[in-house]
DRENPA-3360 file (N, C-alpha, C; in nm, 2 decimals, always signed):
BEGIN
1 = MSAPRIVY = +0.09/-0.11/-0.01/+0.01/-0.02/+0.00/+0.08/+0.12/+0.00 ~ +0.06/+0.22/-0.08/+0.17/+0.37/-0.10/+0.11/+0.43/+0.02 ~ +0.24/+0.50/+0.04/+0.21/+0.60/+0.15/+0.10/+0.71/+0.13 ~ +0.01/+0.76/+0.23/-0.06/+0.86/+0.20/+0.00/+1.01/+0.17 ~ -0.08/+1.06/+0.06/+0.00/+1.19/+0.02/-0.13/+1.28/+0.05 ~ -0.08/+1.42/+0.10/-0.17/+1.52/+0.11/-0.15/+1.64/+0.06 ~ -0.23/+1.71/+0.00/-0.22/+1.84/-0.08/-0.25/+1.94/+0.03 ~ -0.17/+2.04/+0.05/-0.22/+2.17/+0.12/-0.26/+2.26/+0.05;
9 = LMYHELEL = -0.37/+2.32/+0.07/-0.41/+2.42/-0.01/-0.39/+2.56/+0.09 ~ -0.34/+2.66/+0.00/-0.30/+2.79/+0.05/-0.41/+2.87/+0.01 ~ -0.49/+2.95/+0.12/-0.59/+3.06/+0.11/-0.54/+3.21/+0.16 ~ -0.62/+3.29/+0.12/-0.57/+3.42/+0.17/-0.71/+3.48/+0.22 ~ -0.71/+3.62/+0.20/-0.84/+3.69/+0.23/-0.97/+3.63/+0.15 ~ -1.08/+3.62/+0.20/-1.20/+3.62/+0.11/-1.26/+3.74/+0.09 ~ -1.33/+3.76/-0.04/-1.38/+3.86/-0.08/-1.54/+3.86/-0.04 ~ -1.60/+3.95/+0.04/-1.70/+3.99/+0.08/-1.80/+4.07/+0.02;
17 = PGRKLCQS = -1.94/+4.06/-0.02/-1.99/+4.18/-0.10/-1.98/+4.32/-0.04 ~ -1.96/+4.43/-0.09/-1.94/+4.55/-0.06/-1.84/+4.56/+0.08 ~ -1.74/+4.49/+0.11/-1.63/+4.49/+0.19/-1.50/+4.51/+0.14 ~ -1.42/+4.62/+0.14/-1.31/+4.65/+0.10/-1.19/+4.55/+0.12 ~ -1.12/+4.49/+0.03/-0.99/+4.42/+0.03/-0.90/+4.47/+0.12 ~ -0.81/+4.40/+0.18/-0.69/+4.44/+0.28/-0.57/+4.54/+0.15 ~ -0.59/+4.48/+0.02/-0.50/+4.53/-0.07/-0.57/+4.55/-0.21 ~ -0.53/+4.60/-0.31/-0.60/+4.61/-0.41/-0.52/+4.59/-0.54;
25 = EPGYVRYI = -0.38/+4.55/-0.51/-0.29/+4.53/-0.61/-0.33/+4.42/-0.71 ~ -0.30/+4.39/-0.82/-0.37/+4.29/-0.93/-0.28/+4.16/-0.86 ~ -0.15/+4.17/-0.81/-0.09/+4.05/-0.76/-0.12/+3.97/-0.64 ~ -0.22/+4.07/-0.56/-0.28/+4.04/-0.43/-0.41/+3.98/-0.46 ~ -0.48/+4.05/-0.54/-0.62/+4.00/-0.59/-0.64/+3.88/-0.64 ~ -0.55/+3.84/-0.71/-0.54/+3.71/-0.80/-0.57/+3.59/-0.69 ~ -0.50/+3.62/-0.55/-0.51/+3.52/-0.46/-0.65/+3.51/-0.39 ~ -0.74/+3.62/-0.39/-0.88/+3.65/-0.32/-0.97/+3.58/-0.38;
33 = LPLETFRS = -1.05/+3.48/-0.32/-1.16/+3.43/-0.35/-1.28/+3.48/-0.32 ~ -1.39/+3.49/-0.40/-1.54/+3.54/-0.31/-1.57/+3.42/-0.23 ~ -1.63/+3.45/-0.12/-1.69/+3.37/-0.02/-1.74/+3.25/-0.09 ~ -1.84/+3.28/-0.19/-1.90/+3.16/-0.25/-1.83/+3.06/-0.32 ~ -1.72/+3.09/-0.39/-1.63/+3.02/-0.44/-1.59/+2.94/-0.33 ~ -1.54/+2.98/-0.20/-1.47/+2.90/-0.11/-1.57/+2.82/-0.06 ~ -1.70/+2.84/-0.06/-1.80/+2.75/+0.01/-1.82/+2.64/-0.11 ~ -1.82/+2.67/-0.22/-1.84/+2.57/-0.30/-1.70/+2.44/-0.31;
41 = QMARVKNS = -1.60/+2.52/-0.29/-1.47/+2.43/-0.27/-1.50/+2.34/-0.16 ~ -1.54/+2.41/-0.04/-1.54/+2.32/+0.09/-1.66/+2.20/+0.07 ~ -1.76/+2.23/+0.01/-1.87/+2.16/-0.04/-1.80/+2.02/-0.12 ~ -1.73/+2.07/-0.20/-1.65/+1.97/-0.28/-1.57/+1.88/-0.19 ~ -1.51/+1.92/-0.08/-1.41/+1.87/-0.03/-1.53/+1.74/+0.04 ~ -1.62/+1.81/+0.12/-1.71/+1.72/+0.21/-1.77/+1.60/+0.13 ~ -1.84/+1.65/-0.02/-1.90/+1.55/-0.09/-1.82/+1.46/-0.16 ~ -1.69/+1.50/-0.17/-1.59/+1.39/-0.21/-1.54/+1.29/-0.11;
49 = GWRGLNVG = -1.58/+1.31/+0.00/-1.54/+1.21/+0.09/-1.41/+1.25/+0.17 ~ -1.35/+1.37/+0.13/-1.21/+1.40/+0.20/-1.23/+1.47/+0.35 ~ -1.14/+1.47/+0.43/-1.13/+1.52/+0.56/-1.06/+1.64/+0.52 ~ -1.09/+1.78/+0.58/-1.03/+1.89/+0.58/-0.96/+1.91/+0.69 ~ -0.82/+1.90/+0.72/-0.73/+1.90/+0.83/-0.66/+2.02/+0.84 ~ -0.62/+2.06/+0.96/-0.52/+2.14/+1.00/-0.38/+2.08/+0.99 ~ -0.27/+2.16/+1.00/-0.13/+2.11/+0.98/-0.08/+2.03/+1.06 ~ -0.14/+2.06/+1.19/-0.12/+1.93/+1.31/-0.15/+1.80/+1.30;
57 = EAIRYPAE = -0.28/+1.80/+1.22/-0.34/+1.67/+1.18/-0.29/+1.63/+1.05 ~ -0.26/+1.70/+0.98/-0.22/+1.66/+0.87/-0.08/+1.60/+0.85 ~ +0.01/+1.67/+0.94/+0.16/+1.58/+0.96/+0.14/+1.42/+1.01 ~ +0.04/+1.39/+1.03/+0.03/+1.25/+1.10/-0.02/+1.16/+0.98 ~ -0.05/+1.23/+0.88/-0.09/+1.14/+0.75/-0.18/+1.01/+0.77 ~ -0.29/+1.06/+0.83/-0.40/+0.96/+0.83/-0.43/+0.89/+0.69 ~ -0.48/+0.79/+0.69/-0.50/+0.72/+0.56/-0.62/+0.74/+0.50 ~ -0.70/+0.82/+0.59/-0.82/+0.86/+0.49/-0.81/+0.96/+0.39;
65 = PSVCITFD = -0.86/+0.96/+0.30/-0.84/+1.08/+0.18/-0.87/+1.23/+0.25 ~ -0.78/+1.31/+0.25/-0.75/+1.42/+0.30/-0.72/+1.55/+0.23 ~ -0.73/+1.65/+0.28/-0.67/+1.77/+0.22/-0.64/+1.86/+0.35 ~ -0.53/+1.94/+0.34/-0.49/+2.03/+0.45/-0.52/+2.18/+0.42 ~ -0.63/+2.25/+0.50/-0.61/+2.39/+0.47/-0.56/+2.46/+0.54 ~ -0.51/+2.57/+0.47/-0.45/+2.69/+0.55/-0.49/+2.83/+0.50 ~ -0.46/+2.90/+0.57/-0.47/+3.07/+0.55/-0.34/+3.13/+0.57 ~ -0.32/+3.22/+0.50/-0.21/+3.33/+0.56/-0.26/+3.47/+0.56;
73 = DGCETDLI = -0.16/+3.53/+0.63/-0.20/+3.68/+0.66/-0.25/+3.70/+0.79 ~ -0.37/+3.63/+0.82/-0.46/+3.69/+0.93/-0.55/+3.80/+0.89 ~ -0.63/+3.78/+0.79/-0.71/+3.90/+0.75/-0.83/+3.86/+0.87 ~ -0.92/+3.96/+0.87/-1.03/+3.95/+0.95/-1.13/+3.86/+0.87 ~ -1.13/+3.83/+0.75/-1.23/+3.73/+0.71/-1.20/+3.60/+0.74 ~ -1.10/+3.58/+0.79/-1.05/+3.42/+0.85/-1.17/+3.37/+0.95 ~ -1.20/+3.50/+1.03/-1.33/+3.46/+1.13/-1.45/+3.47/+1.11 ~ -1.47/+3.59/+1.02/-1.61/+3.63/+1.01/-1.66/+3.58/+0.88;
81 = AAAPVLRE = -1.58/+3.48/+0.79/-1.63/+3.42/+0.65/-1.57/+3.29/+0.65 ~ -1.45/+3.26/+0.68/-1.40/+3.15/+0.65/-1.42/+3.04/+0.77 ~ -1.44/+3.08/+0.87/-1.46/+2.99/+1.01/-1.59/+2.95/+0.99 ~ -1.70/+3.02/+0.96/-1.83/+2.96/+0.96/-1.86/+2.85/+0.84 ~ -1.78/+2.87/+0.72/-1.80/+2.79/+0.62/-1.74/+2.65/+0.66 ~ -1.60/+2.67/+0.74/-1.54/+2.54/+0.77/-1.64/+2.45/+0.87 ~ -1.67/+2.54/+0.97/-1.76/+2.46/+1.06/-1.89/+2.40/+0.98 ~ -1.94/+2.49/+0.90/-2.06/+2.41/+0.81/-2.03/+2.27/+0.76;
89 = FGCNATFY = -1.88/+2.26/+0.70/-1.87/+2.14/+0.62/-1.80/+2.07/+0.71 ~ -1.76/+2.08/+0.81/-1.70/+1.96/+0.93/-1.52/+1.98/+0.89 ~ -1.47/+2.11/+0.85/-1.35/+2.12/+0.83/-1.26/+2.20/+0.94 ~ -1.13/+2.16/+0.94/-1.07/+2.22/+1.03/-0.95/+2.29/+0.93 ~ -0.85/+2.38/+1.00/-0.77/+2.46/+0.92/-0.68/+2.53/+1.01 ~ -0.58/+2.55/+0.96/-0.45/+2.65/+1.02/-0.44/+2.77/+0.97 ~ -0.45/+2.88/+1.06/-0.46/+3.03/+1.02/-0.32/+3.09/+1.06 ~ -0.25/+3.11/+0.96/-0.10/+3.16/+1.00/-0.13/+3.31/+0.97;
97 = LTAGFLGT = -0.10/+3.38/+1.09/-0.09/+3.50/+1.11/+0.02/+3.61/+1.12 ~ +0.01/+3.69/+1.04/+0.11/+3.79/+1.04/+0.12/+3.90/+1.15 ~ +0.21/+3.84/+1.25/+0.19/+3.93/+1.40/+0.18/+4.08/+1.41 ~ +0.24/+4.14/+1.29/+0.26/+4.28/+1.29/+0.12/+4.35/+1.24 ~ +0.07/+4.28/+1.18/-0.08/+4.30/+1.11/-0.17/+4.31/+1.21 ~ -0.17/+4.24/+1.30/-0.29/+4.22/+1.40/-0.33/+4.34/+1.45 ~ -0.46/+4.37/+1.45/-0.53/+4.49/+1.52/-0.51/+4.63/+1.39 ~ -0.47/+4.59/+1.28/-0.48/+4.70/+1.19/-0.58/+4.69/+1.10;
105 = PGYLDARQ = -0.63/+4.79/+1.04/-0.77/+4.79/+0.94/-0.79/+4.65/+0.86 ~ -0.88/+4.55/+0.83/-0.89/+4.43/+0.77/-0.82/+4.34/+0.83 ~ -0.75/+4.33/+0.95/-0.69/+4.22/+1.00/-0.75/+4.18/+1.13 ~ -0.73/+4.05/+1.18/-0.78/+4.02/+1.30/-0.70/+4.12/+1.41 ~ -0.79/+4.13/+1.52/-0.71/+4.16/+1.65/-0.70/+4.06/+1.74 ~ -0.64/+4.09/+1.86/-0.63/+3.99/+1.97/-0.74/+3.91/+2.02 ~ -0.84/+4.00/+2.03/-0.97/+3.90/+2.08/-1.01/+3.83/+1.95 ~ -1.02/+3.89/+1.84/-1.08/+3.77/+1.74/-0.99/+3.66/+1.71;
113 = VRDLDAQG = -0.84/+3.70/+1.74/-0.76/+3.56/+1.72/-0.79/+3.48/+1.84 ~ -0.83/+3.52/+1.97/-0.83/+3.41/+2.06/-0.98/+3.35/+2.04 ~ -1.08/+3.41/+1.98/-1.20/+3.35/+1.93/-1.19/+3.25/+1.83 ~ -1.11/+3.28/+1.74/-1.06/+3.16/+1.63/-1.01/+3.04/+1.69 ~ -0.92/+3.05/+1.80/-0.84/+2.97/+1.85/-0.95/+2.88/+1.96 ~ -1.04/+2.97/+2.00/-1.13/+2.88/+2.10/-1.21/+2.81/+2.03 ~ -1.24/+2.83/+1.90/-1.33/+2.75/+1.80/-1.26/+2.64/+1.76 ~ -1.12/+2.61/+1.79/-1.07/+2.49/+1.77/-0.99/+2.50/+1.65;
121 = FEVGCHSM = -0.97/+2.61/+1.59/-0.90/+2.61/+1.45/-0.75/+2.65/+1.53 ~ -0.66/+2.58/+1.44/-0.51/+2.61/+1.46/-0.47/+2.72/+1.44 ~ -0.38/+2.80/+1.52/-0.31/+2.91/+1.48/-0.16/+2.90/+1.45 ~ -0.12/+2.95/+1.36/+0.02/+2.95/+1.33/+0.08/+3.08/+1.30 ~ +0.21/+3.08/+1.26/+0.26/+3.22/+1.24/+0.32/+3.23/+1.10 ~ +0.31/+3.37/+1.06/+0.35/+3.40/+0.91/+0.43/+3.52/+0.90 ~ +0.52/+3.53/+1.03/+0.63/+3.62/+1.04/+0.58/+3.75/+1.10 ~ +0.65/+3.87/+1.12/+0.63/+3.97/+1.19/+0.58/+4.08/+1.09;
129 = THPYLSDL = +0.62/+4.10/+0.97/+0.59/+4.20/+0.88/+0.57/+4.17/+0.75 ~ +0.56/+4.03/+0.72/+0.57/+3.98/+0.59/+0.67/+4.00/+0.48 ~ +0.78/+4.02/+0.53/+0.91/+4.03/+0.41/+0.96/+3.90/+0.35 ~ +1.03/+3.90/+0.25/+1.06/+3.78/+0.20/+1.21/+3.77/+0.30 ~ +1.19/+3.63/+0.34/+1.30/+3.62/+0.45/+1.42/+3.58/+0.41 ~ +1.44/+3.55/+0.27/+1.57/+3.48/+0.25/+1.65/+3.63/+0.21 ~ +1.59/+3.74/+0.23/+1.65/+3.88/+0.19/+1.70/+3.94/+0.32 ~ +1.67/+3.86/+0.43/+1.68/+3.94/+0.57/+1.84/+3.90/+0.63;
137 = SEPELKRE = +1.90/+3.98/+0.74/+1.99/+3.95/+0.80/+1.97/+3.87/+0.92 ~ +2.05/+3.81/+0.98/+2.02/+3.73/+1.08/+1.94/+3.77/+1.20 ~ +1.97/+3.92/+1.25/+1.88/+4.00/+1.36/+1.72/+4.01/+1.31 ~ +1.74/+4.02/+1.18/+1.58/+4.05/+1.11/+1.51/+3.93/+1.09 ~ +1.60/+3.81/+1.07/+1.52/+3.69/+1.07/+1.48/+3.65/+1.19 ~ +1.53/+3.67/+1.30/+1.51/+3.64/+1.45/+1.37/+3.73/+1.48 ~ +1.37/+3.84/+1.43/+1.24/+3.93/+1.49/+1.12/+3.87/+1.41 ~ +1.15/+3.82/+1.29/+1.04/+3.77/+1.18/+0.99/+3.64/+1.23;
145 = IADAKLQV = +1.07/+3.57/+1.28/+1.02/+3.43/+1.30/+1.04/+3.39/+1.46 ~ +1.12/+3.39/+1.52/+1.12/+3.38/+1.69/+1.04/+3.49/+1.76 ~ +1.08/+3.62/+1.71/+0.97/+3.72/+1.80/+0.85/+3.73/+1.76 ~ +0.80/+3.71/+1.63/+0.66/+3.69/+1.61/+0.60/+3.58/+1.67 ~ +0.69/+3.46/+1.68/+0.60/+3.34/+1.75/+0.58/+3.39/+1.88 ~ +0.65/+3.45/+1.96/+0.65/+3.50/+2.09/+0.49/+3.57/+2.12 ~ +0.49/+3.67/+2.02/+0.38/+3.78/+2.01/+0.26/+3.69/+2.00 ~ +0.27/+3.60/+1.90/+0.13/+3.54/+1.87/+0.09/+3.43/+1.99;
153 = EQIVGHPV = +0.20/+3.38/+2.06/+0.18/+3.29/+2.18/+0.11/+3.35/+2.28 ~ +0.17/+3.50/+2.31/+0.11/+3.59/+2.42/-0.04/+3.60/+2.39 ~ -0.08/+3.60/+2.27/-0.21/+3.62/+2.24/-0.29/+3.50/+2.31 ~ -0.26/+3.40/+2.23/-0.34/+3.27/+2.23/-0.32/+3.17/+2.39 ~ -0.19/+3.23/+2.44/-0.15/+3.15/+2.58/-0.12/+3.02/+2.57 ~ -0.06/+2.96/+2.46/+0.00/+2.84/+2.43/+0.08/+2.83/+2.33 ~ +0.15/+2.73/+2.31/+0.25/+2.73/+2.20/+0.20/+2.75/+2.07 ~ +0.27/+2.79/+1.97/+0.24/+2.81/+1.84/+0.36/+2.73/+1.76;
161 = EHFSCPGG = +0.30/+2.63/+1.68/+0.41/+2.51/+1.62/+0.44/+2.53/+1.48 ~ +0.35/+2.61/+1.43/+0.37/+2.59/+1.27/+0.38/+2.75/+1.20 ~ +0.46/+2.74/+1.11/+0.50/+2.86/+1.05/+0.48/+2.85/+0.89 ~ +0.46/+2.95/+0.84/+0.46/+2.98/+0.67/+0.55/+3.09/+0.62 ~ +0.58/+3.06/+0.54/+0.69/+3.16/+0.45/+0.63/+3.26/+0.37 ~ +0.64/+3.39/+0.41/+0.59/+3.50/+0.33/+0.63/+3.49/+0.17 ~ +0.54/+3.47/+0.08/+0.57/+3.47/-0.06/+0.64/+3.35/-0.08 ~ +0.64/+3.24/-0.02/+0.71/+3.12/-0.02/+0.86/+3.13/-0.05;
169 = RYDQRTLQ = +0.90/+3.24/-0.01/+1.07/+3.25/-0.02/+1.12/+3.23/+0.12 ~ +1.23/+3.16/+0.11/+1.30/+3.12/+0.22/+1.44/+3.06/+0.19 ~ +1.51/+3.03/+0.29/+1.66/+2.98/+0.24/+1.69/+2.88/+0.35 ~ +1.80/+2.82/+0.38/+1.82/+2.72/+0.47/+1.86/+2.81/+0.62 ~ +1.89/+2.92/+0.62/+1.91/+3.01/+0.74/+1.75/+3.02/+0.78 ~ +1.65/+3.04/+0.72/+1.51/+3.06/+0.76/+1.47/+2.94/+0.83 ~ +1.49/+2.80/+0.78/+1.46/+2.69/+0.82/+1.54/+2.64/+0.96 ~ +1.67/+2.70/+0.99/+1.74/+2.69/+1.07/+1.68/+2.78/+1.20;
177 = MARRAGFR = +1.65/+2.88/+1.18/+1.59/+2.98/+1.27/+1.44/+2.92/+1.33 ~ +1.39/+2.89/+1.23/+1.26/+2.80/+1.28/+1.27/+2.70/+1.38 ~ +1.36/+2.64/+1.33/+1.38/+2.50/+1.45/+1.44/+2.57/+1.56 ~ +1.50/+2.64/+1.56/+1.58/+2.72/+1.71/+1.45/+2.79/+1.76 ~ +1.36/+2.84/+1.70/+1.25/+2.93/+1.78/+1.14/+2.83/+1.81 ~ +1.15/+2.70/+1.76/+1.06/+2.59/+1.84/+0.94/+2.54/+1.74 ~ +0.94/+2.59/+1.61/+0.86/+2.54/+1.52/+0.87/+2.41/+1.48 ~ +0.76/+2.35/+1.47/+0.76/+2.21/+1.42/+0.76/+2.17/+1.27;
185 = TVANSQFH = +0.69/+2.28/+1.21/+0.70/+2.29/+1.07/+0.70/+2.41/+1.02 ~ +0.75/+2.42/+0.88/+0.74/+2.54/+0.78/+0.69/+2.51/+0.65 ~ +0.59/+2.61/+0.63/+0.54/+2.56/+0.48/+0.56/+2.67/+0.38 ~ +0.59/+2.64/+0.28/+0.62/+2.72/+0.16/+0.52/+2.72/+0.03 ~ +0.55/+2.75/-0.06/+0.44/+2.76/-0.17/+0.49/+2.69/-0.31 ~ +0.55/+2.56/-0.25/+0.60/+2.48/-0.39/+0.49/+2.36/-0.41 ~ +0.47/+2.37/-0.54/+0.35/+2.29/-0.58/+0.39/+2.12/-0.57 ~ +0.37/+2.06/-0.45/+0.38/+1.92/-0.45/+0.28/+1.87/-0.34;
193 = ANSPGTSP = +0.24/+1.75/-0.36/+0.17/+1.70/-0.23/+0.28/+1.65/-0.13 ~ +0.25/+1.65/+0.00/+0.31/+1.62/+0.10/+0.31/+1.47/+0.14 ~ +0.38/+1.40/+0.18/+0.37/+1.25/+0.26/+0.50/+1.23/+0.35 ~ +0.47/+1.11/+0.42/+0.56/+1.09/+0.54/+0.73/+1.13/+0.51 ~ +0.75/+1.12/+0.39/+0.88/+1.12/+0.35/+0.92/+1.28/+0.34 ~ +0.83/+1.36/+0.34/+0.84/+1.51/+0.32/+0.92/+1.56/+0.45 ~ +1.02/+1.66/+0.45/+1.07/+1.74/+0.54/+0.97/+1.82/+0.63 ~ +0.94/+1.80/+0.76/+0.84/+1.88/+0.81/+0.87/+2.04/+0.81;
201 = YELGRVAM = +0.99/+2.07/+0.76/+1.04/+2.21/+0.75/+1.03/+2.27/+0.60 ~ +0.98/+2.18/+0.51/+0.97/+2.21/+0.37/+0.82/+2.17/+0.31 ~ +0.71/+2.18/+0.40/+0.58/+2.16/+0.33/+0.54/+2.24/+0.21 ~ +0.51/+2.16/+0.12/+0.45/+2.23/-0.01/+0.31/+2.27/+0.01 ~ +0.27/+2.35/-0.08/+0.12/+2.42/-0.08/+0.09/+2.45/-0.20 ~ -0.01/+2.44/-0.24/-0.05/+2.51/-0.37/-0.16/+2.62/-0.35 ~ -0.15/+2.75/-0.39/-0.22/+2.86/-0.38/-0.33/+2.85/-0.46 ~ -0.45/+2.88/-0.41/-0.55/+2.87/-0.45/-0.60/+3.04/-0.54;
209 = LRDLTLEK = -0.61/+3.00/-0.65/-0.64/+3.14/-0.71/-0.78/+3.18/-0.76 ~ -0.80/+3.31/-0.78/-0.93/+3.35/-0.82/-0.97/+3.27/-0.92 ~ -0.94/+3.24/-1.03/-0.96/+3.20/-1.17/-1.00/+3.03/-1.14 ~ -0.96/+2.96/-1.04/-0.95/+2.85/-1.02/-1.09/+2.77/-1.05 ~ -1.12/+2.69/-1.14/-1.27/+2.61/-1.16/-1.25/+2.51/-1.05 ~ -1.39/+2.47/-1.02/-1.43/+2.38/-0.93/-1.38/+2.24/-0.98 ~ -1.36/+2.22/-1.10/-1.31/+2.10/-1.18/-1.15/+2.08/-1.13 ~ -1.09/+2.20/-1.17/-0.96/+2.20/-1.14/-0.92/+2.20/-0.99;
217 = FGAICNGR = -0.99/+2.24/-0.89/-0.97/+2.24/-0.77/-0.99/+2.11/-0.73 ~ -1.08/+2.03/-0.78/-1.10/+1.86/-0.74/-0.97/+1.79/-0.78 ~ -0.92/+1.82/-0.91/-0.78/+1.76/-0.95/-0.69/+1.80/-0.86 ~ -0.67/+1.93/-0.81/-0.57/+1.94/-0.75/-0.59/+1.87/-0.58 ~ -0.70/+1.86/-0.53/-0.69/+1.80/-0.41/-0.67/+1.64/-0.41 ~ -0.65/+1.59/-0.55/-0.64/+1.45/-0.59/-0.50/+1.46/-0.60 ~ -0.42/+1.56/-0.60/-0.29/+1.57/-0.66/-0.24/+1.56/-0.83 ~ -0.34/+1.57/-0.88/-0.34/+1.54/-1.02/-0.30/+1.68/-1.09;
225 = GLWKKRLE = -0.20/+1.66/-1.17/-0.13/+1.78/-1.27/-0.06/+1.86/-1.20 ~ -0.02/+1.83/-1.07/+0.07/+1.94/-0.98/+0.20/+1.93/-1.07 ~ +0.25/+1.85/-1.12/+0.36/+1.85/-1.19/+0.39/+1.98/-1.30 ~ +0.27/+1.99/-1.37/+0.26/+2.11/-1.44/+0.31/+2.25/-1.37 ~ +0.24/+2.24/-1.25/+0.22/+2.36/-1.18/+0.36/+2.38/-1.12 ~ +0.42/+2.26/-1.06/+0.56/+2.25/-1.03/+0.67/+2.31/-1.14 ~ +0.65/+2.29/-1.25/+0.73/+2.35/-1.35/+0.75/+2.48/-1.37 ~ +0.61/+2.52/-1.37/+0.60/+2.69/-1.38/+0.65/+2.76/-1.25;
233 = HESRRGAQ = +0.63/+2.70/-1.14/+0.71/+2.72/-1.01/+0.84/+2.75/-1.01 ~ +0.89/+2.62/-1.07/+1.07/+2.66/-1.09/+1.09/+2.74/-1.18 ~ +1.03/+2.77/-1.30/+1.05/+2.89/-1.40/+1.06/+3.02/-1.33 ~ +0.94/+3.03/-1.23/+0.94/+3.15/-1.17/+1.05/+3.16/-1.06 ~ +1.07/+3.10/-1.00/+1.20/+3.06/-0.91/+1.34/+3.10/-0.96 ~ +1.37/+3.04/-1.08/+1.47/+3.09/-1.15/+1.48/+3.20/-1.18 ~ +1.35/+3.27/-1.23/+1.35/+3.43/-1.26/+1.39/+3.52/-1.13 ~ +1.35/+3.46/-1.01/+1.36/+3.55/-0.90/+1.50/+3.52/-0.85;
241 = RLLGNRAY = +1.55/+3.42/-0.87/+1.72/+3.42/-0.82/+1.79/+3.51/-0.93 ~ +1.78/+3.49/-1.05/+1.83/+3.57/-1.15/+1.82/+3.72/-1.11 ~ +1.69/+3.78/-1.10/+1.64/+3.91/-1.10/+1.68/+3.98/-0.96 ~ +1.65/+3.88/-0.85/+1.62/+3.93/-0.70/+1.50/+3.96/-0.68 ~ +1.45/+3.91/-0.55/+1.32/+3.92/-0.52/+1.23/+4.06/-0.57 ~ +1.30/+4.17/-0.53/+1.25/+4.29/-0.57/+1.23/+4.34/-0.72 ~ +1.32/+4.30/-0.77/+1.32/+4.36/-0.94/+1.22/+4.25/-1.00 ~ +1.21/+4.12/-0.96/+1.12/+4.02/-1.01/+0.95/+4.06/-0.96;
249 = DRLRAVLL = +0.95/+4.12/-0.87/+0.83/+4.18/-0.82/+0.77/+4.31/-0.92 ~ +0.87/+4.37/-0.93/+0.84/+4.48/-1.01/+0.80/+4.45/-1.14 ~ +0.88/+4.35/-1.20/+0.85/+4.33/-1.34/+0.72/+4.25/-1.34 ~ +0.70/+4.16/-1.24/+0.57/+4.09/-1.23/+0.44/+4.19/-1.22 ~ +0.45/+4.29/-1.15/+0.35/+4.39/-1.12/+0.31/+4.46/-1.26 ~ +0.40/+4.49/-1.34/+0.39/+4.55/-1.49/+0.32/+4.44/-1.55 ~ +0.35/+4.32/-1.57/+0.29/+4.22/-1.64/+0.15/+4.20/-1.61 ~ +0.13/+4.19/-1.46/-0.01/+4.20/-1.43/-0.11/+4.29/-1.46;
257 = REPRP = -0.05/+4.41/-1.47/-0.12/+4.52/-1.51/-0.15/+4.55/-1.66 ~ -0.09/+4.46/-1.74/-0.10/+4.48/-1.87/-0.24/+4.44/-1.93 ~ -0.33/+4.52/-2.00/-0.43/+4.48/-2.07/-0.44/+4.37/-2.14 ~ -0.52/+4.26/-2.11/-0.54/+4.14/-2.19/-0.58/+4.17/-2.34 ~ -0.51/+4.13/-2.44/-0.55/+4.15/-2.61/-0.71/+4.09/-2.63;
% end
């Protein structure tokens, strides 16, 4: 019998009618799903017989068909939109919080974080200020990883064990700092399913994009076609390494704003 493989889904803010998004840049909006799209996806998870797990559950690799559900950034819609839908369909999730964003417009405040935690959802950390970690010095890395962990732990009152890398960018120093800080796992944005053979400090995740069809969503949950996305991802990573993170992002922003022919 083959070892279980679990796809980790990566979500961000959810779009609600009449509610302003935290950011308006095209590179951000492409990751934002309307609430009803998210509800349709969670219904697909339940109706397909999959379990929706948080990271702590997923790294045990249960034999039952499962997906891992994660959210980045700590937007207020985690609590007011995502959590009710997850409960509706019997799913759990890990919410990775950007500690320095908490309490600012559009993001969770400390009381809301405790509410999310009390509902049984897993709270993780997504850095202090959402920089590209591979660009930072050692003292900056400590603030973004270890200090951010402590800040979130002070809010929830218990250890926070899971970390995700902003923009999926990281290096070996990042992983070493996360280990020293006491994180059990680190997630990135590499397109592959995870298995017991995957390092818990290099967990791949698949970003849920705005234009994703329900059919393609089902294929992703089954792990089908991820090799194509992995090739695209490696091509982008090559460009990032060549240009550097900032130059690559400037180029990407220009391309995303170009009108379609």
